[in-house]
C-alpha positions in Angstrom: -9.0 -169.0 27.9 -5.4 -168.1 26.7 -4.6 -171.6 25.8 -7.6 -171.8 23.5 -6.5 -168.4 22.0 -3.1 -169.9 21.3 -4.3 -173.0 19.8 -6.8 -171.3 17.5 -4.3 -168.6 15.7 -0.9 -168.4 17.0 -0.5 -164.6 17.6 2.4 -162.7 16.2 5.7 -163.3 18.1 4.6 -166.3 19.7 4.9 -170.1 19.0 1.9 -172.6 19.5 1.5 -176.1 18.9 -0.4 -177.0 16.1 -4.3 -177.6 16.2 -5.7 -181.3 15.4 -7.3 -181.9 12.0 -10.8 -180.9 11.8 -12.2 -184.5 10.6 -15.0 -182.8 8.4 -17.2 -179.8 8.2 -20.7 -180.3 7.8 -23.0 -178.5 5.8 -24.3 -175.0 7.6 -28.0 -175.2 8.6 -28.0 -179.1 7.8 -31.3 -180.3 9.3 -31.0 -183.1 12.1 -33.2 -186.2 11.4 -33.2 -189.7 12.7 -33.7 -192.6 10.1 -35.6 -195.7 11.0 -34.6 -199.5 10.8 -37.9 -199.8 9.2 -39.4 -198.0 6.0 -42.6 -197.7 7.9 -41.6 -194.4 9.8 -38.6 -193.3 7.4 -38.3 -189.3 7.4 -38.5 -187.8 4.1 -35.7 -186.2 2.1 -36.4 -183.2 0.4 -34.6 -182.4 -2.8 -31.9 -179.4 -2.6 -31.7 -180.0 1.2 -28.9 -181.5 3.2 -29.4 -183.6 6.4 -27.3 -184.9 9.5 -27.7 -188.3 11.1 -25.5 -191.1 12.7 -25.2 -194.6 12.0 -23.9 -197.5 14.4 -22.0 -200.5 13.5 -23.6 -203.0 11.0 -26.8 -200.6 11.1 -29.4 -200.2 8.3 -31.1 -196.8 8.2 -34.1 -196.0 5.9 -35.1 -192.5 4.4 -38.0 -191.7 2.4 -38.2 -190.1 -1.2 -41.5 -188.7 -2.7 -40.7 -188.7 -6.5 -42.5 -187.6 -9.6 -41.9 -189.4 -13.0 -39.9 -186.9 -14.6 -37.0 -186.0 -12.2 -33.7 -187.8 -11.7 -32.8 -188.2 -8.0 -29.3 -188.4 -6.5 -28.7 -189.3 -3.2 -25.3 -189.2 -1.1 -24.2 -190.1 2.3 -21.0 -189.1 3.8 -19.7 -191.1 6.8 -17.3 -189.6 9.1 -15.2 -191.8 11.5 -14.0 -190.2 14.6 -10.2 -189.6 14.6 -8.0 -192.4 15.3 -10.8 -194.9 15.0 -9.7 -198.7 14.5 -11.1 -199.4 10.8 -10.8 -202.6 8.6 -10.2 -202.7 4.9 -13.8 -203.8 4.5 -15.4 -201.5 6.7 -17.6 -199.3 4.7 -20.7 -197.6 3.7 -23.4 -198.5 1.1 -26.3 -196.5 -0.3 -29.3 -197.8 -2.2 -32.5 -196.3 -3.8 -35.4 -198.8 -3.5 -38.8 -198.7 -5.1 -41.8 -199.6 -3.2 -40.9 -203.6 -3.7 -37.6 -203.2 -2.4 -36.0 -203.4 -5.8 -32.8 -201.3 -6.5 -33.1 -198.6 -8.8 -29.2 -198.9 -9.7 -26.3 -200.5 -8.6 -25.8 -198.1 -5.8 -22.4 -197.5 -4.5 -20.3 -199.2 -1.7 -17.3 -197.3 -0.5 -14.9 -198.9 2.1 -11.6 -198.2 3.3 -9.5 -200.9 1.1 -5.8 -201.1 1.6 -5.6 -197.6 3.1 -6.8 -198.8 6.4 -7.1 -195.4 8.3 -10.2 -193.2 9.2 -11.4 -190.7 6.8 -14.7 -189.4 5.4 -16.4 -192.2 2.9 -18.8 -190.9 0.5 -21.3 -193.4 -1.2 -24.0 -192.7 -3.6 -27.2 -194.1 -5.5 -29.6 -192.6 -7.8 -33.2 -193.2 -9.3 -32.6 -192.3 -13.0 -35.3 -191.8 -15.7 -34.2 -194.3 -18.4 -35.9 -195.1 -21.6 -37.8 -198.4 -21.3 -36.8 -198.9 -17.8 -38.6 -202.1 -16.3 -39.0 -200.1 -12.9 -38.4 -197.3 -11.1 -39.7 -195.1 -13.7 -43.1 -193.9 -12.2 -44.0 -191.3 -9.7 -44.5 -192.6 -6.1 -42.6 -193.4 -2.8 -39.0 -194.5 -3.0 -36.5 -195.5 -0.2 -32.9 -194.7 0.5 -31.1 -197.2 2.5 -27.8 -196.6 3.9 -25.9 -199.6 5.4 -22.5 -199.6 7.5 -20.4 -202.4 7.3 -18.0 -203.1 10.4 -15.7 -206.0 11.2 -15.6 -207.4 14.9 -12.1 -205.9 15.7 -13.2 -202.3 14.5 -14.1 -199.4 16.4 -17.8 -199.5 17.6 -18.6 -195.9 17.9 -21.3 -194.3 15.5 -20.4 -192.5 12.6 -21.7 -189.1 11.7 -23.7 -188.8 8.6 -24.3 -186.3 5.9 -27.1 -187.1 3.6 -28.0 -185.1 0.7 -30.9 -185.2 -1.9 -30.1 -183.6 -5.4 -32.6 -183.3 -8.2 -31.7 -183.3 -12.0 -34.5 -182.8 -14.4 -35.5 -185.2 -17.1 -35.0 -184.6 -20.8 -37.3 -182.8 -23.0 -37.2 -185.8 -25.3 -35.0 -189.3 -25.1 -31.7 -189.1 -26.7 -28.7 -191.4 -27.2 -28.6 -194.3 -24.6 -24.9 -195.6 -25.2 -21.9 -194.2 -23.5 -18.9 -193.5 -25.5 -16.4 -196.1 -26.1 -13.4 -193.9 -26.6 -12.1 -190.6 -25.8 -8.8 -188.4 -25.9 -6.3 -189.9 -23.6 -3.5 -187.6 -24.1 -1.8 -186.1 -20.8 -1.7 -182.2 -20.6 1.7 -180.6 -21.0 3.7 -179.4 -18.0 2.1 -176.5 -15.9 3.4 -173.2 -16.4 3.7 -170.1 -14.2 4.8 -171.8 -11.1 2.9 -173.3 -8.1 0.3 -171.2 -6.3 -0.7 -171.9 -2.5 -4.1 -173.0 -1.7 -5.3 -174.7 1.4 -7.9 -177.4 1.0 -11.1 -177.6 3.1 -12.0 -180.5 5.3 -14.9 -181.7 3.1 -17.4 -180.9 0.2 -19.1 -178.1 2.0 -15.7 -175.8 2.2 -13.6 -177.4 -0.6 -11.1 -174.9 -2.0 -11.5 -173.9 -5.5 -8.7 -174.8 -8.0 -8.3 -173.7 -11.6 -5.9 -175.1 -14.0 -2.2 -175.2 -13.0 0.0 -176.5 -10.2 -0.9 -175.9 -6.3 0.9 -176.2 -3.4 -0.5 -177.1 -0.1 0.5 -178.7 3.3 -1.1 -181.9 5.0 -0.5 -183.5 8.3 -0.8 -187.2 9.1 -4.2 -188.3 9.5 -5.7 -185.3 7.8 -8.3 -185.1 4.7 -8.2 -182.3 2.5 -10.9 -181.4 -0.3 -10.7 -179.2 -3.3 -13.2 -178.4 -6.1 -12.5 -178.0 -9.8 -15.2 -176.5 -12.3 -15.7 -179.0 -15.1 -18.5 -178.3 -17.9 -20.3 -180.5 -20.6 -17.5 -181.7 -23.2 -14.7 -181.3 -20.8 -12.1 -183.6 -19.4 -10.4 -183.3 -16.0 -6.7 -184.4 -15.5 -5.4 -184.4 -12.1 -2.3 -185.7 -10.2 -0.9 -185.2 -6.5 2.5 -185.5 -5.4 3.8 -186.1 -1.9 6.8 -184.5 -1.0 10.1 -185.8 0.7 10.1 -186.2 4.6 12.6 -184.0 6.4 14.9 -185.4 9.1 16.4 -188.3 7.1 14.4 -191.1 9.0 14.3 -194.4 6.8 11.0 -196.6 6.5 8.3 -197.7 4.2 4.4 -196.9 4.3 2.0 -198.8 2.2 -1.2 -197.2 1.4 0.5 -193.6 2.5 -1.8 -191.2 0.6 -5.8 -191.8 -0.5 -6.4 -189.7 -3.7 -9.9 -189.6 -5.3 -12.0 -187.6 -7.4 -15.9 -187.1 -7.1 -18.6 -185.9 -9.2 -21.1 -183.1 -8.5 -23.3 -185.7 -6.9 -20.6 -186.7 -4.7 -20.0 -190.0 -6.3 -16.9 -191.7 -6.6 -15.4 -191.5 -10.0 -11.5 -192.6 -9.9 -8.8 -192.6 -7.3 -5.6 -194.2 -5.7 -4.9 -195.4 -2.3 -1.8 -197.8 -2.7 1.0 -195.2 -2.7 4.1 -197.0 -1.5 6.0 -194.0 0.4 9.5 -194.2 1.4 10.3 -190.7 2.6 10.9 -189.4 -0.9 8.8 -187.7 -3.7 6.2 -189.9 -4.9 3.5 -188.8 -7.4 0.0 -190.5 -8.3 -2.2 -189.6 -11.2 -5.7 -190.2 -12.4 -6.1 -192.3 -15.4 -7.7 -190.6 -18.3 -11.1 -189.8 -18.0 -13.8 -189.2 -20.7 -15.2 -185.8 -21.3 -18.5 -185.0 -19.3 -21.6 -186.2 -21.2 -25.0 -186.9 -20.2 -24.6 -190.4 -22.0 -22.1 -191.7 -19.8 -24.5 -192.5 -17.1 -25.4 -195.5 -19.5 -22.1 -197.2 -18.4 -21.8 -199.2 -15.6 -18.1 -198.4 -14.5 -17.5 -195.6 -12.1 -14.7 -193.9 -14.2 -17.2 -193.5 -17.4 -20.6 -193.6 -15.6 -19.4 -191.1 -13.0 -18.6 -188.6 -15.4 -22.3 -187.7 -16.1 -22.9 -184.4 -14.8 -21.5 -180.9 -15.5 -20.4 -178.9 -12.4 -18.2 -178.9 -9.3 -15.9 -182.1 -9.6 -14.1 -182.7 -6.0 -10.5 -184.0 -5.2 -9.9 -185.6 -2.0 -6.4 -186.1 -0.5 -5.8 -188.1 2.9 -2.4 -188.6 4.2 -2.1 -191.8 6.4 -1.3 -191.3 10.2 1.3 -194.1 9.8 3.5 -191.6 7.8 3.6 -189.7 11.2 4.5 -192.7 13.3 7.4 -193.5 10.4 8.8 -190.4 9.4 7.6 -187.6 12.0 4.0 -185.8 12.8 5.0 -182.4 11.0 3.4 -181.1 7.9 4.1 -182.6 4.6 4.1 -180.7 1.4 1.6 -181.6 -1.5 1.6 -180.4 -4.9 -1.7 -180.9 -7.2 -1.5 -180.4 -10.8 -5.1 -179.7 -12.4 -6.0 -179.5 -15.9 -9.3 -178.9 -17.4 -9.3 -179.5 -21.3 -11.8 -179.4 -24.2 -14.2 -176.7 -25.2 -17.6 -176.2 -23.6 -20.3 -177.8 -25.2 -24.1 -177.3 -24.9 -25.7 -179.3 -22.0 -28.6 -181.9 -22.5 -32.2 -180.5 -23.4 -33.6 -180.3 -20.2 -37.1 -180.2 -19.4 -36.6 -177.6 -16.7 -33.7 -175.5 -15.2 -31.1 -177.4 -13.4 -30.7 -175.9 -9.9 -28.6 -178.6 -8.4 -26.1 -178.9 -11.2 -24.0 -176.9 -13.7 -21.6 -174.0 -13.3 -22.2 -170.1 -12.6 -23.2 -167.6 -15.0 -25.4 -169.8 -16.9 -28.8 -168.5 -16.6 -30.8 -169.7 -13.6 -28.5 -172.6 -12.8 -27.1 -172.3 -9.2 -24.2 -174.5 -8.3 -23.6 -176.7 -5.4 -23.0 -173.9 -2.3 -19.7 -175.2 -1.2 -17.4 -172.2 0.0 -14.0 -172.0 -1.4 -12.1 -172.7 1.6 -9.7 -169.9 2.8 -11.1 -167.3 0.6 -14.1 -166.0 2.2 -12.6 -165.2 5.6 -14.6 -168.0 7.3 -11.7 -170.3 7.7 -11.1 -173.1 10.0 -9.8 -170.8 12.5 -12.8 -168.8 12.9 -15.0 -172.0 13.2 -12.7 -173.0 16.2 -13.3 -169.8 17.7 -17.0 -170.1 17.1 -16.8 -173.6 18.7 -15.0 -172.4 21.7 -17.5 -169.8 22.8 -15.1 -167.2 23.4 -16.3 -163.9 24.8 -16.5 -160.8 22.9 -13.6 -159.1 24.4 -11.2 -161.9 23.5 -12.7 -162.1 20.3 -11.7 -158.5 19.5 -8.3 -159.1 20.3 -8.3 -162.5 18.5 -9.6 -160.7 15.1 -6.6 -158.6 14.8 -4.4 -161.8 14.7 -6.9 -163.6 12.7 -7.3 -161.0 9.8 -3.5 -160.4 9.8 -2.9 -163.9 9.1 -5.7 -164.4 6.5 -4.6 -161.2 4.8 -0.9 -162.5 4.6 -2.2 -165.8 3.3 -4.2 -164.2 0.5 -1.3 -162.0 -0.4 0.7 -165.3 -1.0 -1.9 -167.3 -2.8 -3.0 -167.0 -6.6 -6.5 -165.7 -7.2 -8.9 -168.2 -8.5 -12.5 -167.3 -8.6 -15.2 -170.0 -8.2 -16.1 -170.1 -11.8 -12.6 -170.0 -13.3 -10.7 -172.8 -15.0 -7.8 -173.5 -16.9 -7.7 -175.2 -20.7 -4.6 -177.1 -19.4 -1.8 -177.2 -16.5 -1.2 -173.4 -17.4 -2.6 -170.5 -15.7 -6.4 -170.1 -16.6 -7.1 -168.0 -19.5 -9.5 -164.9 -19.2 -13.2 -165.4 -20.3 
């Protein structure tokens, strides 16, 4: 019992080993389902709900959607390999939405590990979008979600845990422009002001930490993945970069694909990223290429970086540090700095036929935002999850609680305040609204 307590928090005056990184925190209350290898008995996915399943190597899993002729359907699947699993660059996950004749409703998305061949959560998405003059997928009826996992023979054979989410987006009152913009402002924001603030990232989309515009400091251990979320409204652009600071101890070496950095939209769709950082133990920084402002019309472009910027709401930044960095330079924590800017004035959104309950930002009528908790700000940190999972007795929890709340209070005191709906106009501190 004492070992559990020590590993969980590290009470004052004592030194304890760091706990292993949590691979991914799934949505609370997610319903367990078991997909089928045939469309015949595929379990239904209800809009606004999150589900849990698993998928084995090279498996195909089917789910059912019952859709009307007015609503856009966005479906995401997050595959979570076990820590330490052997993965190949081509191992990955693909999601498709199919009509009753197995025709795909869009390109779907395939995500694999690429040159950064180490295990981390992979998010792939697909959608049924209502488009003018579409030849298929525009009618009400039964549709199917197909999730496929690709696995090379030399890779680990364990099943991956899956998180499946179906999100609904209302159709438009009347058809509008159907061409994505061809150009947009590409100027980089000015340097951040006000100094770096501390904020520890969450383990996934569900507990991603909220960031406003500015400079943010964190620490990451080899093999760990951290998630952050940034509010981006219609008409606004997001800029972001991440710096991996120098390794301590003077070790020499080079690690390819040392850090994977990516941006995902409110439907969890991959938008842009980098995973080819060459790290030699000195400070290295990677930046997202200039992205277009958020606009409904972006969805008519087939590229990730334009088509992905089609929804207002929380945009997610994901950072993973390669386990090889620990092998070459040591297993301690490494400093990372994220610089985030949200530029441009908020614009009126599309003329939806109904209120959007899945997408958007707080404080805008009946719209409800993705229910992700700002990690490290609500008192339910990873520490408390460890305590809950360990099933510690009541008396031990009371003693443990003192150390936990002291730790949290110190962390809050050292962190800058950034509410879930706050955002900056540039790299500087966010203005009042």
